[in-house]
FIZA-432688 format. One line per 8 residues: number of its first residue (from 0); their letters; for each residue y, z, x of N, C-alpha, C. Coordinates in steps of 0.001 Angstrom, whole numbers. Each point is the difference from the previous one (the first is absolute). Layout:
<nukes>
NUM = A = Y/Z/X/Y/Z/X/Y/Z/X; ...
</nukes>
This chain:
<nukes>
0 = MSFTLHFI = 23050/-4317/-3014/511/1027/-895/-1086/990/-386; -1266/-444/-42/-1091/905/-319/-82/1114/1042; 326/-338/1268/20/1016/1051/1036/1066/-319; 1173/-452/-460/1071/936/-338/-425/931/-1115; -669/-546/-1018/-417/810/-1139/-1041/1037/398; -883/-342/929/-992/965/444/617/1028/936; 1082/-408/644/641/888/969/845/1063/-692; 641/-405/-1099/932/912/-673/-659/1301/-444
8 = PSLCSQGR = -1175/-30/-714/-585/1252/-458/-370/940/1130; -345/-552/1145/-408/839/1118/1192/533/778; 1195/-439/-351/1196/412/738/201/1494/-108; -140/539/-1209/87/1428/-242/-305/252/-1459; 47/1239/-415/-298/310/-1394/983/-646/-953; 1259/-142/445/1006/-627/-836/-182/-1511/-78; -742/-572/937/-206/-1435/-4/-701/-477/-1254; -866/853/-561/-703/-362/-1213/961/-290/-1144
16 = KIYEFMEK = 1111/747/-70/982/-228/-1060/597/-1401/116; 313/-407/1240/568/-1324/219/-1013/-1073/-380; -1238/220/411/-1064/-960/-281/-178/-181/-1514; -67/1124/-725/-186/-67/-1443/1180/-683/-674; 1208/263/518/1186/-629/-568/-57/-1517/176; -427/-446/1202/-90/-1441/245/-1048/-650/-893; -1117/699/-191/-1033/-523/-878/544/-151/-1415; 832/939/-414/572/-30/-1342/1001/-1124/-152
24 = INKISAGI = 851/-163/1020/998/-1058/-32/-656/-1372/-57; -1153/-147/650/-674/-1304/43/-370/-497/-1391; -62/899/-962/-354/-387/-1363/1113/-780/-684; 1167/-70/642/1066/-852/-540/-522/-1426/-135; -684/-464/1040/-534/-1355/-10/-1133/-168/-998; -557/1107/-470/-1090/-74/-953/501/-42/-1433; 1313/68/-165/583/-199/-1312/66/1227/-883; 137/1204/569/112/1168/-867/1360/2/-666
32 = PRHKLRDM = 111/606/-1194/1282/32/-714/1082/663/815; 1197/-544/-102/1107/479/823/391/1437/-322; -197/417/-1273/440/1345/-353/-840/1073/695; -1174/-412/540/-835/946/712/387/130/1465; 976/-781/436/411/44/1407/943/1159/292; 480/679/-1040/943/1095/228/-627/1094/853; -1289/296/-291/-705/1010/779/-82/-402/1460; -131/-1319/235/-89/-492/1364/1327/162/725
40 = EWQKSKLK = 1115/-199/-724/1308/211/610/170/1468/381; -525/903/-866/76/1427/302/-799/311/1257; -1176/-626/110/-816/184/1189/717/-504/1234; 707/-1136/-155/733/-574/1131/1069/961/495; 670/685/-958/1055/934/391/-563/1170/785; -1267/342/-253/-609/1118/714/-306/-328/1452; -31/-1283/342/-315/-385/1378/1034/544/982; 1241/219/-490/1054/476/890/-335/1373/581
48 = SVNLCGCF = -789/785/-736/-303/1351/454/-1340/98/729; -675/-1153/182/-1285/32/696/217/333/1476; -741/944/517/102/388/1405/-1287/-433/694; 57/-1105/732/-1194/-558/615/-532/943/1078; -1169/651/-311/-727/866/944/826/1174/498; 1179/232/-606/853/1071/465/651/-308/1330; -220/-1246/494/554/-369/1311/1493/-263/-91; 453/-469/-1141/1401/-357/-155/588/827/-1132
56 = RQSYFSGA = 926/827/308/578/869/-1004/1128/-682/-787; 388/-1166/443/1022/-741/-718/-669/-810/-1100; 228/385/-1266/-668/-662/-1118/406/-1464/-102; 1217/-329/444/456/-1388/-102/-829/-917/896; -415/526/1155/-801/-821/900/-1350/-324/-630; -662/1027/-512/-1300/-230/-619/129/-889/-1228; 1086/179/-731/230/-865/-1156/180/-1445/417; 724/-211/1104/220/-1363/491/-1313/-639/430
64 = VAVILFLL = -856/780/683/-1304/-514/409/-811/-416/-1226; 35/854/-1030/-764/-295/-1210/489/-1261/-675; 1315/-168/-59/569/-1176/-653/-368/-1271/757; 66/52/1344/-361/-1173/806/-1457/-378/-226; -875/982/8/-1414/-271/-244/-223/-548/-1396; 749/545/-950/-99/-466/-1391/410/-1467/-121; 1097/-378/644/465/-1383/-77/-990/-957/662; -550/411/1135/-1001/-824/663/-1226/-180/-879
72 = YIQDASAE = -379/1056/-650/-1196/-63/-845/206/-892/-1211; 1141/188/-669/234/-768/-1218/169/-1483/315; 567/-315/1186/125/-1390/405/-1377/-610/225; -879/764/616/-1348/-477/251/-761/-172/-1312; 179/944/-925/-676/-80/-1289/476/-1214/-780; 1317/-265/87/557/-1157/-687/-580/-1301/534; -86/-104/1338/-531/-1213/609/-1465/-193/-362; -753/1113/-20/-1413/-74/-331/-197/-448/-1434
80 = CTKKRSCK = 839/560/-898/-77/-350/-1415/273/-1485/-213; 1062/-512/672/370/-1410/-137/-1064/-907/612; -545/422/1152/-990/-811/709/-1260/-194/-836; -462/1075/-621/-1242/-60/-769/225/-457/-1445; 1276/-56/-416/339/-363/-1376/-767/868/-995; -111/1279/323/-758/915/-845/887/1023/-696; 1316/-215/40/916/955/-605/-139/-19/-1517; 9/1160/-586/-107/82/-1445/1358/-288/-638
88 = STYDRATG = -8/-108/-1314/1232/-287/-725/1034/1092/231; 1245/-383/100/1079/968/191/938/-15/-1194; -537/-164/-1170/802/-2/-1222/-492/1093/-934; 907/868/-391/-313/1085/-920/501/-390/-1394; -914/-337/-872/390/-455/-1334/690/1087/-816; -367/1242/242/583/1100/-772/1500/140/230; 419/-190/1242/1420/159/330/718/-1325/213; -765/-1094/120/610/-1303/246/469/-175/1428
96 = EFYRIWWG = -599/761/941/431/-31/1397/-931/-867/848; 600/-952/690/-723/-883/919/524/273/1399; -894/331/936/471/294/1345/-999/-475/1049; 554/-598/1038/-767/-376/1182/819/397/1221; -321/1152/530/752/609/1091/-867/22/1250; 605/-370/1140/-724/-47/1276/-1146/-1021/-37; 171/-1083/-679/-1038/-1023/-74/195/-1095/1040; 1120/-15/676/267/-1065/947/297/-1323/-673
104 = LTSVPGDI = 496/44/-1235/313/-1227/-735/1121/-768/685; -125/-1313/77/1048/-846/571/772/-756/-1079; -463/98/-1235/689/-642/-1128/-253/813/-1259; 817/-232/-1002/-151/707/-1267/-1292/-474/-672; -888/914/-395/-1256/-411/-637/247/-672/-1342; -850/-939/-339/172/-744/-1234/-778/549/-1168; -682/1153/197/-833/543/-1071/578/1263/-625; 1319/163/54/622/1160/-632/-95/-156/-1513
112 = PTEAKSVA = -560/976/-711/-134/-105/-1453/1363/-157/-684; 60/-857/-993/1274/-267/-684/525/1221/-732; -885/945/-354/440/1185/-727/397/1159/912; -12/-224/1314/343/1060/952/1433/488/-213; 159/1319/31/1317/609/-166/600/453/1328; -854/195/986/462/424/1322/-822/-733/1052; 687/-626/957/-666/-757/1051/468/535/1353; -946/484/801/312/547/1322/-728/-796/1073
120 = LWINKISS = 758/-711/820/-568/-829/1073/598/400/1342; 395/1256/133/670/426/1221/-995/261/1126; 566/14/1216/-760/149/1247/-1044/-1109/123; 461/-1235/-13/-839/-1169/254/712/-889/1011; -333/-1282/30/613/-937/940/550/-1223/-731; 455/218/-1226/558/-1088/-801/1310/-457/626; 152/-1315/187/1181/-519/699/965/-751/-912; -442/-429/-1166/895/-746/-892/-387/231/-1451
128 = IPAGIFNN = 982/-194/-886/-213/130/-1445/332/-1355/-623; -984/-828/-281/259/-1343/-533/497/30/-1436; 548/-1101/-429/528/-134/-1362/-1109/137/-1029; 280/736/-1075/-911/91/-1125/-1247/823/200; -105/699/1124/-1222/743/293/-225/1142/-992; 1098/509/-594/-126/1094/-966/339/-446/-1429; -92/-1266/-263/411/-560/-1295/-664/658/-1196; -1257/400/155/-763/523/-1131/82/1511/-160
136 = LSRCVRLN = 793/650/835/66/1467/-42/1185/477/-832; 18/-380/-1251/1122/346/-874/4/1478/-398; -1127/704/191/-82/1416/-374/220/936/1182; 77/-553/1185/112/820/1211/1362/693/79; -9/1323/201/1246/766/113/256/471/1431; -1045/10/843/168/433/1391/-696/-978/931; 726/-458/1018/-559/-908/1002/365/520/1388; -1002/306/793/216/545/1344/-541/-964/1044
144 = LGNNEITT = 912/-616/736/-339/-927/1081/500/539/1342; 204/1296/73/525/615/1215/-995/-11/1140; 506/179/1215/-818/88/1208/-903/-1218/184; 585/-1180/-141/-687/-1242/287/750/-728/1110; -157/-1317/83/694/-797/1015/773/-1132/-673; 548/286/-1159/676/-1016/-810/1293/-453/664; 124/-1292/188/1234/-590/529/656/-917/-1026; -809/-564/-897/496/-997/-950/-318/400/-1431
152 = IDSKSFTG = 1029/-58/-849/-166/222/-1437/604/-1186/-722; -791/-704/-760/507/-1145/-754/911/476/-1125; 969/-814/-357/964/384/-1047/-670/183/-1357; -1234/-528/-148/-722/138/-1266/-1267/845/164; 2/860/1008/-1172/827/268/-326/945/-1150; 1040/524/-642/-216/1035/-1014/209/-511/-1424; 17/-1291/-172/154/-585/-1330/-1141/460/-908; 328/418/-1188/-1010/435/-961/-194/1501/-61
160 = MISLQNLT = 542/752/974/-183/1454/10/1099/678/-825; -46/-239/-1280/1080/433/-893/8/1507/-237; -1088/694/332/-74/1445/-232/189/820/1276; 169/-670/1134/47/697/1294/1191/949/77; -287/1255/372/1045/1014/113/204/480/1435; -1066/45/774/83/480/1380/-601/-1025/953; 813/-454/960/-430/-1008/964/181/537/1417; -1102/77/752/48/505/1372/-293/-1125/980
168 = LANNKISH = 986/-297/846/-133/-1002/1055/354/617/1354; -57/1304/84/409/718/1203/-942/-245/1165; 560/132/1202/-775/-90/1251/-717/-1333/127; 775/-1071/-70/-497/-1349/237/888/-663/1054; 45/-1331/10/806/-732/967/928/-990/-709; 494/405/-1154/817/-873/-839/1414/-92/578; 443/-1210/282/1345/-200/551/910/-755/-960; -578/-588/-1033/794/-820/-922/-629/40/-1392
176 = IETETFAN = 859/154/-1008/-460/-11/-1390/933/-898/-802; -558/-971/-701/809/-891/-834/643/788/-1148; 1166/-442/-422/731/728/-1033/-707/-12/-1354; -888/-962/-243/-677/-81/-1288/-1314/772/-21; -362/638/1101/-1323/609/124/-270/1057/-1060; 1001/842/-289/-210/1100/-942/591/-271/-1380; 531/-1188/-205/783/-296/-1199/-767/197/-1299; -1307/-225/10/-785/92/-1234/-601/1381/-243
184 = LKSLLHIW = 265/925/883/-579/1342/-138/948/883/-809; 90/-278/-1269/983/643/-864/-271/1484/-224; -1249/439/220/-360/1408/-239/34/841/1267; 351/-605/1132/-91/675/1289/944/1203/78; -555/1142/459/775/1232/133/229/395/1458; -960/-289/875/105/421/1397/-561/-1080/922; 696/-224/1121/-472/-926/1036/57/707/1353; -1114/-47/722/-45/526/1367/-85/-1177/964
192 = LNINRLTR = 1107/-248/714/70/-1064/1004/298/578/1379; -179/1294/167/291/656/1267/-1006/-399/1078; 425/149/1241/-802/-318/1191/-422/-1471/-28; 983/-875/-22/-223/-1431/110/984/-571/1011; 298/-1302/-90/869/-641/981/1153/-738/-667; 438/479/-1140/1113/-621/-709/1279/163/811; 832/-1041/29/1243/38/767/1247/-76/-883; -140/-507/-1239/1147/-84/-900/-487/-53/-1437
200 = LKFGQFAG = 867/432/-897/-271/-94/-1432/979/-1004/-588; -520/-990/-712/823/-1095/-511/572/305/-1378; 963/-834/-384/544/51/-1356/-1140/-240/-998; -114/863/-999/-1046/-151/-1003/-1396/328/492; -97/745/1099/-1308/321/574/-905/720/-1007; 615/839/-826/-771/759/-988/454/-337/-1422; 350/-1252/-201/483/-467/-1306/-1084/163/-1057; 429/424/-1168/-908/137/-1134/-686/1342/-108
208 = LNLLQGLW = 180/862/997/-680/1304/-14/893/1047/-668; 205/-170/-1284/911/870/-741/-505/1434/-123; -1316/197/108/-586/1332/-171/-304/688/1327; 242/-681/1108/-330/559/1317/744/1310/237; -761/1050/374/586/1324/214/11/422/1466; -982/-423/766/-88/410/1401/-324/-1168/913; 704/-72/1142/-184/-1087/961/-15/590/1405; -1125/-190/702/-173/555/1351/43/-1145/1014
216 = LENNQISH = 1038/-2/847/206/-1060/989/169/565/1411; -321/1263/193/189/607/1315/-951/-586/1027; 370/174/1262/-810/-483/1131/-233/-1507/-50; 1071/-741/-203/11/-1448/163/996/-326/1106; 521/-1222/0/1012/-398/979/1206/-598/-714; 299/535/-1163/1077/-532/-837/1353/271/640; 752/-1062/231/1338/139/588/1095/-437/-980; -390/-646/-1085/1005/-484/-958/-591/-44/-1408
224 = IEQGAFDS = 798/473/-957/-375/-74/-1417/1060/-812/-716; -371/-1156/-523/965/-882/-650/476/569/-1329; 1245/-336/-325/554/394/-1283/-881/-551/-1125; -333/832/-975/-807/-441/-1126/-1491/234/172; -411/637/1093/-1430/243/232/-603/902/-1071; 819/951/-514/-502/958/-995/661/-167/-1368; 630/-1128/-227/855/-156/-1187/-694/250/-1333; -1256/-375/-126/-671/168/-1299/-894/1238/-49
232 = CYSLNKLH = 119/848/1006/-812/1225/40/739/1130/-709; 111/-106/-1297/825/928/-772/-589/1408/-95; -1264/164/361/-652/1314/-87/-306/601/1371; 370/-694/1072/-328/445/1353/800/1247/369; -674/1135/105/690/1253/338/-518/641/1278; -919/-672/698/-502/521/1272/-194/-1166/969; 777/18/1092/-29/-1090/977/-134/572/1406; -1055/-417/704/-262/461/1364/218/-1159/966
240 = IWHNKLST = 1019/96/840/263/-1052/987/259/589/1391; -503/1197/242/173/600/1311/-911/-682/1029; 288/212/1270/-731/-620/1115/2/-1522/-104; 1186/-568/-102/196/-1441/76/1066/-270/1053; 707/-1115/-114/1030/-339/978/1346/-216/-698; 247/784/-1014/1236/-122/-786/1115/811/638; 1230/-464/-195/1165/738/508/1013/291/-1100; -52/-747/-1087/942/231/-1098/-606/-484/-1312
248 = LSPDLFIN = 568/483/-1091/-424/-390/-1348/1238/-185/-862; 20/-1104/-737/1123/-234/-908/-233/750/-1311; 1031/622/-551/-172/681/-1298/-403/-953/-1110; 333/-1278/160/-345/-987/-1024/-1508/-216/-110; -755/367/1048/-1458/-133/-54/-605/874/-1088; 666/1118/-275/-580/996/-901/755/104/-1324; 852/-956/-282/872/95/-1150/-777/16/-1320; -1156/-658/-36/-787/-56/-1235/-1105/1048/-62
256 = LPRPLTLA = -119/817/1031/-1058/1005/22/432/1249/-749; -949/699/-618/342/1194/-793/415/1163/892; 673/947/-585/371/1230/678/-560/1183/-801; -488/1069/674/19/187/1452/-1014/-894/708; 345/-382/1227/-812/-884/824/-446/769/1245; -1290/-25/268/-543/673/1180/-246/-1019/1100; 625/229/1151/-106/-921/1139/-645/688/1192; -792/-746/736/-528/457/1284/536/-964/1053
264 = LSGRHKNR = 1020/423/740/692/-875/947/-150/451/1443; -318/1260/203/-7/550/1346/-1115/-578/836; 136/150/1269/-968/-513/957/688/-163/1334; -12/1036/782/784/51/1227/-346/-1119/976; -1234/-462/-24/-448/-924/1038/246/-1470/-350; 399/-307/-1235/215/-1401/-353/1349/-200/-674; 116/394/-1278/1291/-165/-683/1090/782/726; 992/-700/500/1147/662/627/1228/-412/-780
272 = WNCSSLCW = 365/838/-923/995/-362/-994/1413/6/546; 776/-989/-439/1444/12/206/564/856/-1122; 54/1293/240/276/945/-1075/1387/-170/-615; 940/-535/776/1352/-192/-555/0/-1019/-1129; -1053/-830/-76/-94/-988/-1076/-756/547/-1211; -425/1256/86/-811/586/-1068/708/1144/-718; 1327/-15/37/741/1047/-701/-266/-41/-1506; -233/-1205/-525/-332/-107/-1424/-1263/790/-323
280 = LKHEKQHG = -937/31/972/-1250/715/-183/231/1515/59; 864/414/914/311/1432/85/723/467/-1254; 840/-862/-525/717/303/-1241/-998/216/-1148; -1001/-876/-109/-1009/139/-1048/-878/1228/236; -286/276/1273/-810/1180/320/719/1271/-440; 1291/57/246/780/1173/-383/92/171/-1514; -74/-1106/-720/95/62/-1458/-1369/61/-669; -1067/51/800/-1334/187/-543/-649/-1229/-602
288 = TVDWSATY = 594/-1160/202/-597/-1224/-556/-1023/-624/957; 25/450/1272/-984/-430/998/-528/1239/708; -1296/8/239/-605/1124/713/-941/-539/1065; -303/859/988/-931/-389/1057/-1402/425/-370; -986/-742/497/-1387/407/-169/-429/896/1149; 906/278/935/-261/904/1125/1221/880/192; -160/1119/669/1089/962/135/963/-338/1127; -414/-818/975/857/-279/1143/974/-1135/-322
296 = PLYCGAGG = 1202/29/602/1026/-1008/-303/-288/-1330/693; 872/-957/-274/-122/-1302/650/255/124/1495; -621/-894/768/250/-56/1429/1012/-1099/262; 1153/388/485/1074/-959/259/-77/-492/1439; 103/-1322/171/39/-568/1334/1343/249/661; 91/-294/1274/1237/116/785/581/1407/-38; -882/991/-80/456/1377/114/665/573/-1232; -58/-673/-1133/596/527/-1211/-803/1138/-602
304 = DWRTLLCG = 611/709/-941/-671/1121/-650/253/-88/-1498; -1062/-196/-752/119/-154/-1447/627/1229/-657; -315/1177/524/472/1235/-626/1493/199/137; 608/-559/1054/1441/168/193/766/-1295/-258; -650/-961/-625/636/-1282/-283/1176/170/-957; 1173/-521/393/1194/95/-830/63/-1164/-980; -2/327/-1282/41/-1023/-1038/1090/337/-1009; 553/-1044/-600/1053/182/-978/-524/436/-1355
312 = EHGESLIA = 923/215/-899/-324/514/-1329/-876/-961/-790; 164/-1281/247/-728/-1003/-762/-1106/-675/824; -420/658/1072/-1096/-533/795/433/-941/1101; 1300/-2/327/464/-859/1083/-42/769/1320; -203/-730/1094/-48/634/1309/1402/332/482; 130/1174/653/1288/399/564/39/-182/1513; -1098/-492/563/-78/-125/1459/997/-1020/525; 239/-1059/-772/867/-1072/461/1487/320/-168
320 = YTPCTLLI = 292/1162/-610/1400/362/-217/681/344/1320; 1320/-255/84/788/458/1140/169/1513/-115; 285/687/1093/155/1465/-68/991/450/-1063; 1099/-736/-129/1023/389/-967/-514/-130/-1431; -548/-1169/-320/-489/-204/-1366/-1195/896/-305; -772/333/1031/-1129/890/-200/480/1396/-386; 1050/477/674/546/1309/-341/561/15/-1418; 656/-1087/-365/551/-96/-1360/-1129/17/-1040
328 = EMARHWLA = -1060/-733/297/-1145/-62/-923/-663/1366/-134; -161/707/1124/-604/1322/-33/876/984/-753; 1312/-104/175/922/875/-730/-76/-272/-1502; -125/-1275/-354/-87/-350/-1428/-1264/589/-620; -1079/-47/747/-1248/571/-484/115/1508/-151; 680/653/959/153/1447/-50/827/407/-1208; 1091/-730/-259/839/293/-1155/-762/-205/-1307; -828/-1043/-22/-788/-258/-1202/-982/1130/-261
336 = SRRDDL = -612/531/1053/-929/1108/-160/703/1262/-449; 1235/186/487/770/1176/-413/356/-78/-1475; 342/-1189/-466/320/-173/-1419/-1217/337/-872; -1196/-377/496/-1208/292/-762/-253/1496/-71; 353/709/1088/-215/1448/19/956/707/-960; 1196/-553/-84/989/601/-885/-302/-313/-1469
</nukes>
């Protein structure tokens, strides 16, 4: 990696910017306060416009080269830091933030200060969350375990985290979660479980999360959601389940959720909805009690079209009607609309 670092500045005049940025990013491992990283994020955004030696006029290409070099460098710095055991403290007492990012950790560290308010352990190699590992973190409001290799979460992993509001478990390898796992997180407001390997949501999966407002489950392999999965989520108003393997949703799943409810269901490449079973959803959409988090409509399997889906006045499907009864139903709707106009 030292060869790469010496090579970058000589690449061109713009190479110095990349080199300086990497040197700055390396200070993450040295324990600088997190609030000072904003400038580094701004610097990172500027990499997109770097034109390496003027040879490539496509800024995206040069940006991609810079990002690849950056990732290689930070991985090497992390390994060096761990190998020499010379990493400085990564706890900022002023803000209560504890973070160990790109450290190559294979397990949750046992030296997290009990007074920590924010814990960031993302981009490591943690594979499991044992029971009671966070027992003493009663003041923690944010926990980020994203971008690891987590496959197993014990049902008592988060016991004691009574103040936790934001939990990130995105981009792991989680395929199964016990129904009691989140039960004690009474203050939880948001959960990110996207980009995992979940296949189904069980009854009571999110039991006890009365304050939960946002749930991100996109990019999993969910094919079935059991009745009662969201029953105690009385504050849940944003649900992302696009890019899964779902084909239908029962209205009873959302009976206890507040309105208006924002749903993200689309995803042409995975969810292929049986749209005739979702007339209840179209009915709510028309009445403004449900809205999309994206502008494009649902993707219906078997050649259906959500925009031209025929639904009854009370959210029932008209597709199964015989031609005669369908004409009668359409005439009844037309007469009803005329009465409203008069």
